[in-house]
N, C-alpha and C positions, 0 to 999 in steps of 0.2 A: 504494500498498500504507499504510493508515494505522491501524497496530495499534491497539485499545483500550487496551491495558496494557501496561506496559515487556516487552520482549523480549530475550534475549541478543543477537541481531543487530541491535540497534538501540541505537546510543549517547546516551545524555542526557545535554546539557550539565551537568546537576548531577554530574555522575560524570566530570568531566573533572578530570584533576589539578592542582592549582593551580603553575603552573609559570609562568616568564619565557620567552616566546617570543622567538625570536632576533632579530625585529626589534621587540622591546618598543624604547620610546622613538622610534620611528619615526614623525615625522607627514606624514600625507599629505593634500593638499586634491584632492578628487576632482571634477572638474568634468566628468566622461563622464556617458553615458545609454546606454542599452540594451543592449548586450552585450560589446564587446571591452573597453572600461575598466572595467566593474564587474566583468567575468572576473577582470581584472588586479587591482585593488585589493581583492576580496575575497579573492584568495589572498594578497596581503600583509597583508591583514586578519587571516586565519586565521594566519600567522605573526607574531601580536603587533603590528602596527604601527595606530598611532591612525588610523583614516581618516574624515574629515569628508567626507561626500556633500553636495553645494551643489544643490539642487533649486529649481524655478521655484515660488514660495509659490503654492496653491492646487490645482498641478496634477500638480508632482513627476517624476520620471524617466515616459516616455513608455512603459513597460513596466508601471507599476501597472496600466493600463487595458486588457493585452493577453490577456485572457483572455474566455469561462471557462477552466478554473476559477479561482475566487476563494477565497480565505479566507472560510469560515462565521463571518459574527461573532455576538456576543451573542444577538442577537434573531433568529438563524437567516437572517437576509438576507447576500447577498454583500456585502462589505467592499471596498474600492479595491486590494486586495493581490491582485494574480494570482501565480498559479505562476510566473509567466515572470519577475515582478519578483522572487520570493522566490528564484529558483533564483541568483543571482548577488550578490544584499546583505547577508549575513549580515555581522558582524561591524564595522557601520560608524555611525556618527552623521550622522542627516540634519539640515542645517542649511537653512531655507527664506530665500533671497535674489534679490533682484531683479536682476542684474548690469545689467540693462537702463538701471537706474535710475543716477543719479551717486552717490546714496550706497552704494546696492549694490554699485557698481566699487570704490567705496572700501573696502567692507569687505571684497572680496574680496582686495585687495591689503593688507590689514592681517593677514588670516587666511595669504596668501602668506609675509609675512616672518616668520611663525612656523612656518613648514612645512619639510620636507626634499624634497619631492617635492608637483608638481603633475601634475597629468595631465587632457587635455581631449580633446575628438573634436568640437569644433566645425568646420565648415568650413574650408579654407585662408583666412585672412584673418578669420575671423568674429569673432576675440575683438580684434581690431584697434581697432573702434569703439568698445571699450568702453575701450581703455588696458590691455588686461590680455594682449596677444600677448608673447611671448617676449623680443623686443625691446624691448620697454616696460620689463620687469622686470629684466632680464639685469644691467643697470650698478646697480642698488640692491640687489639679491638675487642679488651673483655665486655664490653657495654652493649657488642655485637647481637641484634636478633637473627639467626642465620637460619632460615626454612630450606631443608631439601624435599623435592618430591621425586618421588619414584615408581614405578610399576609396581615391585615387589616391598621394598623399603632398604633399609641399611642395614638390616641381616636377615636372617637365614637362609636357606640352602638356595634362592632363587633369585636373592639380592643382585646376583650380577647378570641377570635376565632383565632385556630391554623389556617395557610394558607400555601398552596403549590401551585407549579406552574399552574398545572391542576384547582385546585379550582379557583386561579385567572383569569385564561383565561375564564373559565365560567361565574364566578360572572361578570368580568369586560366588556363583550359582545363579544369580539373577538372570541370567539367561533361561535355565533350567525351568524357572517359573514362568516365564514369559513365552506367550503365543496360544494356539487352540491345542486343545487335549489331544495328543496324539498326533501334532503336528512338528514342524522344523521349530528346535528351539529359537528364540527371538529375540534379538536385543533392543533396548527401548530405542526410540526414532532419532533420540539426540544423546550427544557424548554425556551423558549421565552422570558416570564413574569421573570423568574432567571435572565437571563443575561441581559435583558435591565434593570433591578433591579442594578444591578452590575454595569453598562454602568454609571447611573444616579448618583449613589451612588460615585463612583469616581470622577466624574466631581464634586459633590458636596461636597467631600472631600479636592481635590484641590482650591475650592474654600474657604472653611473654614479656611485652610490653610494661604491663602493670607491674610484672615482677621486677623488672629491669628499674623502673620508677622506683619502686620502694627500696631495695638493695642494691642497686647499679651493675647487679651482673645480669648479661644477656644468656644466651641459650642457644643450640642445635634444637631445631623442629625436626622431624624425622615422619615425612607423610608418606604414604604408598596408596596407589590408586585402587588395589586388591582389600586394603584393610579398611578402608572407607568403604569400598563395594559392600563386604561381608557386616559392617555396621549398619548400614542401611537396608539390610534383609529385615530389619525390624520384628514384625509381628511373625513372619514366617520362619526366620530365622529361631526364634524362640518356642514357634511351635514344635519345629524338628527337635531341639535341645531338651524340650519337657516331654514330649511323647516319643522321641526315636523313630516317628515314620518320616519317611521320605516325601517332602510338600510335592504336589501335583501341579501339573500346568492346566489351568482351568480356564483357560482366554479371560474374558469379563468378567468371571466370577470371583467372588470375594472367598477365600477360604474358611472364613468364620461367620459369615452372615449371609442368609437368605432369605428374599430377594435381594441382592445387590449387586448389578449387572446391567449389560445393556439387553433391550429386548428390543424386536423387531415391531413396528407396528405398521398401519395400511398405509404410509406415506413416508417410512422412512426409519430412523432407530431414533429410542431414546435411552437416557441412564435412569434408574429405578436405585434408588439407595435407601432403603427400609433399614432402621436401625434399631428399633424394638417391638413390641409386641402390640403396643398401640397404633403405632403408623402403620403396621401388616394390616390391622384390621380396617382401619379406613382406605388403606388402598384395596384390598377387596372389594370394598363397595363402588371404590370409583369404576374397578374394570367390570363392574357387573358381576361378581363373586364373591358376595359376602359372606355365604356359605363357607369359604375356606377356611375362614378365621375361626367358624366353632367346629371343624374337623380336628378330631384329638393329634393326628398325625404333623400339624403344622400349628397349633395354637402357640407354641413358645420357640425361640429360636433354635435351642438345642433339638427341640423334634422337627425341624423344619429343615435342619443340618442333617438328620438323620434319614429325611425321606425326600431331599434335596433333587431329585431326578422325577419324583412323581409331582412333586407342586410344581417344578421349572415346566414340565409338559403342559400343565393344566393353564398357568399363567400365559405361556407363550401362546397357546390358542386363543385366549381372550385378548390380548395384546394386540393379532395380526387385524382383528374386525375393528381397532379403533383408531382414530387421528392421531396424529403429534400434538397439535396446538391444544385440541381438546383434551388430553390427558395431562399433558402439562400444566394446563392453565386450574383445571380439579385439584391435581396434587400440591399446586401451590395454595390453593384458597383453603385446602385441607391439613396444610403443614405435613404433607409427604414429599421427603427429599428426592428431588430427580432434577434432570436438566436435558437441556439438547445437547449433540455431539457437533460441533463447529466446525468449519474448515478454518483454515488461518485466517483467511479473507475475513469470514464472519468472524471470527474471533476480534479482529482488529476494527473492523466496522462497528462492535457491540457499542450501544453509549455507555456500559459500565468500564472497557475497556479505555475508552475515550476520557470518562471522568476521570479517571485514575492516572491520567496523563501516562500510560504504557508505550506510548510511540512519543520519541521525541525527533526535534529535527536540530541538526547541530552544522554549521558552516564549514567546510572542506573547500579548500583554494584548487585543487586539480579537478571538483566535479563540474561537469558542465551547467549543472544548476546552479550551483554555489554552496548546495549542501547536500546533507547525506541523511537518511530516516535511518532511526537506531531505536532498540529497543529500550524501554527507560528502567531506572532502578527502584524495585518495588518497595524500597523503604521508605517509611514516611515520618519524617521527625519534626514534633513541633516547634523546637527549639534550633535545632540545627541542621535544616534539611539538606541533601543529598546536591549537589552541584555540579553542573555540565558546564566545564571550565575551556577544556580543551576537544578536539575532532581527533579521533585516531590517527597519529602523526605519519609522515612520508618516514620512509626509512634512514635515518641521517639527520633528518630534519632538523634538530636542535642541538647538533655535535656540539660545535663552536659556542652556541649561547650556554650549555650547560657548563662547559668545560673551563669558560672564561668566568661565571656565577661562583660556581664552586671551587675551583682549582687556581684561577688567575692565568689559565692557558689557554690556546687556543691552537686548531689546526685547522685547514680547511678541507672541507667536506662538503661538497653538495650533496642536499637527498636525491634519491633517488624518485623519477618522476615518469 
């Protein structure tokens, strides 16, 4: 969705109030790339931190090339800025440094000395060969919070292995739960293992900074994609630990609640999310099957779980005769949770998403339109709201600016355009 003119549902960076973010003054050196680390640093940047993104000269973050789509340039041709890259790199300044060179590694050490946080996602031991591992820096920089993100963590038999979102979803079990019963194991539609690792990283960094502010001590944060994916198995993970029974793929069904899933209606599909027995009774009345709520096989959730297949067959038969809008309207009126299944375009066009300013526009000097449309930050803070100060940068766009500002040095380095 790329509106040609300002819309009440799109927050423009120029309308952002001038306030100090809660993390104003925090300096973050970001040696990460792809999605997990950049998700973390974008969130911290939205909250006011000064994030310096270190990129390989001439190439930059791998995701710059992960398109199409790309930003359309002034000449009408695609630029080197993909939508994937734009999704997690606002509120950062890009500095192009070859850390594999002696001079580049020395510059990183100088920048790290000016920072509160360093975040990286190299393979285990990958930065040690440049003298940039935590153990190389901790004595001279004892207050530094150093966050490492890897596929499997810094310890364990798989620590040496490279990791990615898809591999983490496969190894950590979530794919075994996702997809239709009897069908192919299925990954989540976005890189959720990466995104959640970025979220955990931001929380851990803020906790470590709290400790640093109290004691003066920095520390090393070790985060693994697989560990975080294991953590958000949540109820299904504990279901297994408690019962010893392997969870099954159930498609859109819930393992612990019935009916809680997608149903086909006469003109599409809807979600029904019955959470208790009284909601179930009201739902049965809505679909013209009030007798189900009195059937001893279905009166409690425990009984409905035991007789899942019989109940769902009956409900499905009734639902196919009903219209989507009519059922959803009655469910809302009677307090039965449920809702539509929107496409991305329908979700973006909804008054709710527009009211919550979950689409933003930011100026972008390379874009033909002069701006790019991005996803907004979901955090709403009454005193220190997030701010959208910088569009995702061009590779090396701020090299001279940052080196002069932080180190009093400067090297000529034109950004890639």
